[in-house]
A tleap script that builds the chain and sets N, CA, C and O, in Angstrom:
source leaprc.protein.ff14SB
mol = sequence {
  NMET GLN HIE LEU GLU GLU VAL LYS ASN ILE
  LEU SER ASP VAL LEU SER LEU GLY GLU ARG
  LYS ASN PHE LEU LYS GLU ASP SER ASN LEU
  LEU GLY SER LEU PRO GLU LEU ASP SER MET
  ALA VAL VAL ASN VAL ILE THR ALA MET GLU
  GLU HIE PHE ASP ILE ALA VAL ASP ASP ASP
  GLU ILE SER ALA ARG THR PHE GLU THR LEU
  GLY SER LEU THR ARG PHE VAL GLU GLN LYS
  LEU ALA CGLU
}
set mol.1.N position { 0.827 -1.179 0.000 }
set mol.1.CA position { 0.000 0.000 0.000 }
set mol.1.C position { 0.869 1.239 0.000 }
set mol.1.O position { 1.093 1.864 1.037 }
set mol.2.N position { 1.344 1.574 -1.155 }
set mol.2.CA position { 2.334 2.635 -1.253 }
set mol.2.C position { 1.747 4.041 -1.093 }
set mol.2.O position { 2.497 4.993 -0.878 }
set mol.3.N position { 0.432 4.189 -1.193 }
set mol.3.CA position { -0.177 5.518 -1.099 }
set mol.3.C position { -0.881 5.768 0.235 }
set mol.3.O position { -1.597 6.758 0.381 }
set mol.4.N position { -0.682 4.886 1.197 }
set mol.4.CA position { -1.373 4.987 2.480 }
set mol.4.C position { -1.104 6.330 3.166 }
set mol.4.O position { -2.040 6.977 3.635 }
set mol.5.N position { 0.132 6.745 3.227 }
set mol.5.CA position { 0.477 7.997 3.906 }
set mol.5.C position { -0.124 9.205 3.186 }
set mol.5.O position { -0.567 10.160 3.825 }
set mol.6.N position { -0.137 9.156 1.860 }
set mol.6.CA position { -0.716 10.273 1.100 }
set mol.6.C position { -2.212 10.378 1.364 }
set mol.6.O position { -2.730 11.474 1.575 }
set mol.7.N position { -2.910 9.242 1.355 }
set mol.7.CA position { -4.345 9.242 1.620 }
set mol.7.C position { -4.608 9.713 3.052 }
set mol.7.O position { -5.534 10.487 3.295 }
set mol.8.N position { -3.794 9.248 3.992 }
set mol.8.CA position { -3.925 9.682 5.390 }
set mol.8.C position { -3.744 11.189 5.500 }
set mol.8.O position { -4.494 11.848 6.219 }
set mol.9.N position { -2.767 11.741 4.803 }
set mol.9.CA position { -2.520 13.181 4.851 }
set mol.9.C position { -3.681 13.972 4.249 }
set mol.9.O position { -4.054 15.026 4.765 }
set mol.10.N position { -4.245 13.464 3.164 }
set mol.10.CA position { -5.402 14.133 2.551 }
set mol.10.C position { -6.571 14.136 3.533 }
set mol.10.O position { -7.200 15.172 3.749 }
set mol.11.N position { -6.859 12.982 4.125 }
set mol.11.CA position { -7.932 12.900 5.120 }
set mol.11.C position { -7.693 13.886 6.256 }
set mol.11.O position { -8.600 14.612 6.662 }
set mol.12.N position { -6.485 13.906 6.757 }
set mol.12.CA position { -6.144 14.779 7.873 }
set mol.12.C position { -6.320 16.247 7.509 }
set mol.12.O position { -6.852 17.030 8.295 }
set mol.13.N position { -5.873 16.613 6.321 }
set mol.13.CA position { -5.991 18.008 5.886 }
set mol.13.C position { -7.455 18.415 5.710 }
set mol.13.O position { -7.872 19.465 6.200 }
set mol.14.N position { -8.228 17.590 5.016 }
set mol.14.CA position { -9.625 17.923 4.738 }
set mol.14.C position { -10.449 17.961 6.025 }
set mol.14.O position { -11.303 18.830 6.198 }
set mol.15.N position { -10.184 17.011 6.928 }
set mol.15.CA position { -10.974 16.904 8.150 }
set mol.15.C position { -10.372 17.680 9.329 }
set mol.15.O position { -10.954 17.719 10.413 }
set mol.16.N position { -9.211 18.292 9.110 }
set mol.16.CA position { -8.510 19.025 10.175 }
set mol.16.C position { -8.317 18.153 11.414 }
set mol.16.O position { -8.707 18.532 12.518 }
set mol.17.N position { -7.714 16.985 11.219 }
set mol.17.CA position { -7.541 16.028 12.311 }
set mol.17.C position { -6.390 16.374 13.245 }
set mol.17.O position { -6.364 15.913 14.386 }
set mol.18.N position { -5.451 17.165 12.788 }
set mol.18.CA position { -4.315 17.528 13.630 }
set mol.18.C position { -3.537 16.292 14.056 }
set mol.18.O position { -3.236 15.425 13.235 }
set mol.19.N position { -3.216 16.215 15.333 }
set mol.19.CA position { -2.405 15.115 15.866 }
set mol.19.C position { -3.124 13.766 15.817 }
set mol.19.O position { -2.475 12.721 15.879 }
set mol.20.N position { -4.449 13.775 15.706 }
set mol.20.CA position { -5.184 12.501 15.630 }
set mol.20.C position { -4.806 11.707 14.378 }
set mol.20.O position { -5.022 10.497 14.312 }
set mol.21.N position { -4.245 12.393 13.401 }
set mol.21.CA position { -3.785 11.713 12.183 }
set mol.21.C position { -2.800 10.601 12.521 }
set mol.21.O position { -2.784 9.561 11.863 }
set mol.22.N position { -1.985 10.818 13.537 }
set mol.22.CA position { -0.949 9.852 13.903 }
set mol.22.C position { -1.515 8.523 14.398 }
set mol.22.O position { -0.801 7.521 14.432 }
set mol.23.N position { -2.776 8.508 14.778 }
set mol.23.CA position { -3.400 7.284 15.257 }
set mol.23.C position { -4.080 6.494 14.146 }
set mol.23.O position { -4.547 5.380 14.381 }
set mol.24.N position { -4.142 7.053 12.942 }
set mol.24.CA position { -4.778 6.357 11.825 }
set mol.24.C position { -3.851 5.292 11.258 }
set mol.24.O position { -2.712 5.572 10.886 }
set mol.25.N position { -4.357 4.072 11.199 }
set mol.25.CA position { -3.630 2.941 10.630 }
set mol.25.C position { -4.457 2.364 9.485 }
set mol.25.O position { -5.591 2.787 9.257 }
set mol.26.N position { -3.894 1.404 8.772 }
set mol.26.CA position { -4.578 0.816 7.629 }
set mol.26.C position { -5.955 0.261 8.002 }
set mol.26.O position { -6.900 0.377 7.221 }
set mol.27.N position { -6.074 -0.338 9.183 }
set mol.27.CA position { -7.343 -0.945 9.581 }
set mol.27.C position { -8.219 -0.013 10.425 }
set mol.27.O position { -9.211 -0.457 11.004 }
set mol.28.N position { -7.864 1.268 10.499 }
set mol.28.CA position { -8.668 2.230 11.264 }
set mol.28.C position { -10.000 2.469 10.567 }
set mol.28.O position { -10.051 2.733 9.366 }
set mol.29.N position { -11.083 2.373 11.347 }
set mol.29.CA position { -12.414 2.659 10.810 }
set mol.29.C position { -12.545 4.152 10.558 }
set mol.29.O position { -12.054 4.971 11.335 }
set mol.30.N position { -13.212 4.494 9.466 }
set mol.30.CA position { -13.418 5.895 9.124 }
set mol.30.C position { -14.874 6.292 9.343 }
set mol.30.O position { -15.187 7.023 10.283 }
set mol.31.N position { -15.769 5.808 8.469 }
set mol.31.CA position { -17.191 6.161 8.597 }
set mol.31.C position { -17.727 5.663 9.930 }
set mol.31.O position { -17.577 4.491 10.275 }
set mol.32.N position { -18.342 6.550 10.661 }
set mol.32.CA position { -18.891 6.187 11.956 }
set mol.32.C position { -17.905 6.357 13.099 }
set mol.32.O position { -18.306 6.403 14.261 }
set mol.33.N position { -16.621 6.451 12.783 }
set mol.33.CA position { -15.607 6.608 13.826 }
set mol.33.C position { -15.018 8.013 13.870 }
set mol.33.O position { -14.555 8.468 14.916 }
set mol.34.N position { -15.037 8.686 12.745 }
set mol.34.CA position { -14.552 10.061 12.675 }
set mol.34.C position { -15.763 10.980 12.530 }
set mol.34.O position { -16.358 11.048 11.454 }
set mol.35.N position { -16.134 11.684 13.595 }
set mol.35.CA position { -17.323 12.535 13.514 }
set mol.35.C position { -17.229 13.595 12.413 }
set mol.35.O position { -18.249 14.048 11.893 }
set mol.36.N position { -16.008 13.987 12.064 }
set mol.36.CA position { -15.826 14.996 11.012 }
set mol.36.C position { -16.187 14.466 9.627 }
set mol.36.O position { -16.436 15.248 8.709 }
set mol.37.N position { -16.217 13.152 9.475 }
set mol.37.CA position { -16.437 12.552 8.154 }
set mol.37.C position { -17.939 12.390 7.892 }
set mol.37.O position { -18.492 11.295 7.980 }
set mol.38.N position { -18.574 13.520 7.568 }
set mol.38.CA position { -19.985 13.486 7.198 }
set mol.38.C position { -20.094 13.498 5.672 }
set mol.38.O position { -19.082 13.417 4.976 }
set mol.39.N position { -21.309 13.599 5.158 }
set mol.39.CA position { -21.500 13.501 3.707 }
set mol.39.C position { -20.774 14.604 2.946 }
set mol.39.O position { -20.232 14.352 1.870 }
set mol.40.N position { -20.753 15.814 3.480 }
set mol.40.CA position { -20.027 16.893 2.802 }
set mol.40.C position { -18.521 16.653 2.849 }
set mol.40.O position { -17.812 16.940 1.885 }
set mol.41.N position { -18.042 16.133 3.957 }
set mol.41.CA position { -16.611 15.852 4.074 }
set mol.41.C position { -16.200 14.757 3.096 }
set mol.41.O position { -15.102 14.810 2.541 }
set mol.42.N position { -17.063 13.765 2.875 }
set mol.42.CA position { -16.768 12.711 1.903 }
set mol.42.C position { -16.561 13.332 0.526 }
set mol.42.O position { -15.616 12.982 -0.181 }
set mol.43.N position { -17.435 14.243 0.151 }
set mol.43.CA position { -17.309 14.926 -1.145 }
set mol.43.C position { -15.990 15.694 -1.205 }
set mol.43.O position { -15.292 15.653 -2.218 }
set mol.44.N position { -15.654 16.388 -0.131 }
set mol.44.CA position { -14.404 17.154 -0.097 }
set mol.44.C position { -13.172 16.256 -0.158 }
set mol.44.O position { -12.182 16.604 -0.801 }
set mol.45.N position { -13.227 15.102 0.510 }
set mol.45.CA position { -12.111 14.147 0.467 }
set mol.45.C position { -11.947 13.608 -0.954 }
set mol.45.O position { -10.828 13.519 -1.460 }
set mol.46.N position { -13.048 13.255 -1.591 }
set mol.46.CA position { -12.982 12.742 -2.965 }
set mol.46.C position { -12.387 13.794 -3.895 }
set mol.46.O position { -11.528 13.488 -4.722 }
set mol.47.N position { -12.842 15.022 -3.756 }
set mol.47.CA position { -12.320 16.111 -4.600 }
set mol.47.C position { -10.819 16.304 -4.374 }
set mol.47.O position { -10.059 16.474 -5.327 }
set mol.48.N position { -10.406 16.276 -3.124 }
set mol.48.CA position { -8.980 16.442 -2.811 }
set mol.48.C position { -8.160 15.287 -3.386 }
set mol.48.O position { -7.056 15.503 -3.885 }
set mol.49.N position { -8.690 14.066 -3.320 }
set mol.49.CA position { -7.962 12.918 -3.883 }
set mol.49.C position { -7.893 13.009 -5.398 }
set mol.49.O position { -6.869 12.681 -5.997 }
set mol.50.N position { -8.979 13.453 -6.019 }
set mol.50.CA position { -8.963 13.618 -7.478 }
set mol.50.C position { -7.875 14.603 -7.888 }
set mol.50.O position { -7.137 14.358 -8.842 }
set mol.51.N position { -7.779 15.699 -7.178 }
set mol.51.CA position { -6.779 16.714 -7.511 }
set mol.51.C position { -5.370 16.215 -7.224 }
set mol.51.O position { -4.474 16.389 -8.050 }
set mol.52.N position { -5.162 15.598 -6.063 }
set mol.52.CA position { -3.825 15.152 -5.667 }
set mol.52.C position { -3.298 14.038 -6.575 }
set mol.52.O position { -2.147 14.078 -7.010 }
set mol.53.N position { -4.142 13.050 -6.857 }
set mol.53.CA position { -3.702 11.886 -7.625 }
set mol.53.C position { -4.017 11.987 -9.118 }
set mol.53.O position { -3.673 11.088 -9.885 }
set mol.54.N position { -4.664 13.073 -9.531 }
set mol.54.CA position { -5.057 13.269 -10.923 }
set mol.54.C position { -5.896 12.088 -11.421 }
set mol.54.O position { -5.591 11.467 -12.439 }
set mol.55.N position { -6.957 11.803 -10.673 }
set mol.55.CA position { -7.890 10.735 -11.033 }
set mol.55.C position { -9.280 11.333 -11.148 }
set mol.55.O position { -9.529 12.446 -10.685 }
set mol.56.N position { -10.184 10.586 -11.769 }
set mol.56.CA position { -11.590 10.989 -11.860 }
set mol.56.C position { -12.424 9.912 -11.189 }
set mol.56.O position { -12.269 8.724 -11.474 }
set mol.57.N position { -13.305 10.329 -10.300 }
set mol.57.CA position { -14.148 9.401 -9.561 }
set mol.57.C position { -15.604 9.681 -9.910 }
set mol.57.O position { -16.092 10.798 -9.736 }
set mol.58.N position { -16.291 8.653 -10.404 }
set mol.58.CA position { -17.715 8.780 -10.696 }
set mol.58.C position { -18.518 8.487 -9.434 }
set mol.58.O position { -18.091 7.709 -8.581 }
set mol.59.N position { -19.681 9.118 -9.324 }
set mol.59.CA position { -20.523 8.942 -8.143 }
set mol.59.C position { -20.863 7.483 -7.877 }
set mol.59.O position { -20.932 7.061 -6.722 }
set mol.60.N position { -21.076 6.708 -8.940 }
set mol.60.CA position { -21.485 5.309 -8.766 }
set mol.60.C position { -20.332 4.397 -8.348 }
set mol.60.O position { -20.549 3.213 -8.088 }
set mol.61.N position { -19.118 4.926 -8.280 }
set mol.61.CA position { -17.965 4.129 -7.846 }
set mol.61.C position { -17.772 4.165 -6.331 }
set mol.61.O position { -17.052 3.337 -5.773 }
set mol.62.N position { -18.408 5.114 -5.678 }
set mol.62.CA position { -18.220 5.324 -4.247 }
set mol.62.C position { -19.348 4.671 -3.465 }
set mol.62.O position { -20.525 4.821 -3.793 }
set mol.63.N position { -18.963 3.947 -2.429 }
set mol.63.CA position { -19.955 3.365 -1.519 }
set mol.63.C position { -19.434 3.528 -0.091 }
set mol.63.O position { -18.309 3.976 0.128 }
set mol.64.N position { -20.261 3.161 0.856 }
set mol.64.CA position { -19.837 3.226 2.256 }
set mol.64.C position { -18.627 2.322 2.478 }
set mol.64.O position { -17.780 2.621 3.320 }
set mol.65.N position { -18.536 1.221 1.734 }
set mol.65.CA position { -17.402 0.299 1.881 }
set mol.65.C position { -16.088 0.967 1.491 }
set mol.65.O position { -15.037 0.638 2.042 }
set mol.66.N position { -16.140 1.903 0.545 }
set mol.66.CA position { -14.937 2.626 0.131 }
set mol.66.C position { -14.343 3.379 1.317 }
set mol.66.O position { -13.124 3.427 1.480 }
set mol.67.N position { -15.198 3.959 2.137 }
set mol.67.CA position { -14.772 4.764 3.280 }
set mol.67.C position { -14.841 3.995 4.591 }
set mol.67.O position { -14.856 4.600 5.663 }
set mol.68.N position { -14.884 2.672 4.517 }
set mol.68.CA position { -14.966 1.859 5.729 }
set mol.68.C position { -13.711 1.988 6.589 }
set mol.68.O position { -13.800 2.225 7.794 }
set mol.69.N position { -12.543 1.831 5.964 }
set mol.69.CA position { -11.269 1.943 6.684 }
set mol.69.C position { -10.295 2.774 5.850 }
set mol.69.O position { -10.539 3.046 4.675 }
set mol.70.N position { -9.205 3.166 6.471 }
set mol.70.CA position { -8.161 3.865 5.731 }
set mol.70.C position { -7.610 2.963 4.634 }
set mol.70.O position { -7.296 3.429 3.539 }
set mol.71.N position { -7.496 1.684 4.928 }
set mol.71.CA position { -7.006 0.726 3.929 }
set mol.71.C position { -7.937 0.590 2.736 }
set mol.71.O position { -7.474 0.535 1.597 }
set mol.72.N position { -9.245 0.533 2.980 }
set mol.72.CA position { -10.188 0.392 1.864 }
set mol.72.C position { -10.170 1.645 0.994 }
set mol.72.O position { -10.293 1.552 -0.227 }
set mol.73.N position { -10.019 2.801 1.604 }
set mol.73.CA position { -9.939 4.039 0.833 }
set mol.73.C position { -8.648 4.080 0.021 }
set mol.73.O position { -8.651 4.516 -1.130 }
set mol.74.N position { -7.559 3.631 0.609 }
set mol.74.CA position { -6.279 3.591 -0.104 }
set mol.74.C position { -6.333 2.596 -1.252 }
set mol.74.O position { -5.833 2.884 -2.339 }
set mol.75.N position { -6.934 1.427 -1.029 }
set mol.75.CA position { -7.083 0.442 -2.113 }
set mol.75.C position { -7.894 1.023 -3.272 }
set mol.75.O position { -7.577 0.791 -4.439 }
set mol.76.N position { -8.940 1.777 -2.941 }
set mol.76.CA position { -9.747 2.408 -3.972 }
set mol.76.C position { -8.882 3.349 -4.814 }
set mol.76.O position { -8.943 3.314 -6.043 }
set mol.77.N position { -8.085 4.180 -4.163 }
set mol.77.CA position { -7.212 5.127 -4.876 }
set mol.77.C position { -6.221 4.363 -5.752 }
set mol.77.O position { -6.005 4.723 -6.909 }
set mol.78.N position { -5.625 3.316 -5.205 }
set mol.78.CA position { -4.636 2.562 -5.982 }
set mol.78.C position { -5.273 1.845 -7.167 }
set mol.78.O position { -4.642 1.683 -8.212 }
set mol.79.N position { -6.513 1.420 -7.007 }
set mol.79.CA position { -7.251 0.810 -8.129 }
set mol.79.C position { -7.486 1.861 -9.205 }
set mol.79.O position { -7.313 1.571 -10.389 }
set mol.80.N position { -7.873 3.061 -8.826 }
set mol.80.CA position { -8.097 4.139 -9.788 }
set mol.80.C position { -6.800 4.518 -10.506 }
set mol.80.O position { -6.814 4.804 -11.703 }
set mol.81.N position { -5.695 4.520 -9.789 }
set mol.81.CA position { -4.401 4.847 -10.396 }
set mol.81.C position { -3.968 3.791 -11.406 }
set mol.81.O position { -3.245 4.092 -12.357 }
set mol.82.N position { -4.409 2.562 -11.198 }
set mol.82.CA position { -4.015 1.462 -12.081 }
set mol.82.C position { -4.843 1.438 -13.372 }
set mol.82.O position { -4.473 0.762 -14.332 }
set mol.83.N position { -5.946 2.163 -13.396 }
set mol.83.CA position { -6.821 2.152 -14.581 }
set mol.83.C position { -6.210 2.879 -15.744 }
set mol.83.O position { -6.819 2.959 -16.810 }
savepdb mol mol.pdb
quit
């Protein structure tokens, strides 16, 4: 998972997690565990990832499972990069 730190940094920046970023690991739950991660924040995270990684994400590609853990979100990004 070579992009884990980049995805973590994007999440931290968008959600303003500060030092809590240091506690995020690959298996850390996101949806339901980070109060900052509401529906608007999800949109902002997706937009930030699109800009950072130069990818395009369609609405039908995103599900709650994508944002289940930091690892699932990173896998999604790496899948998009491989396309």
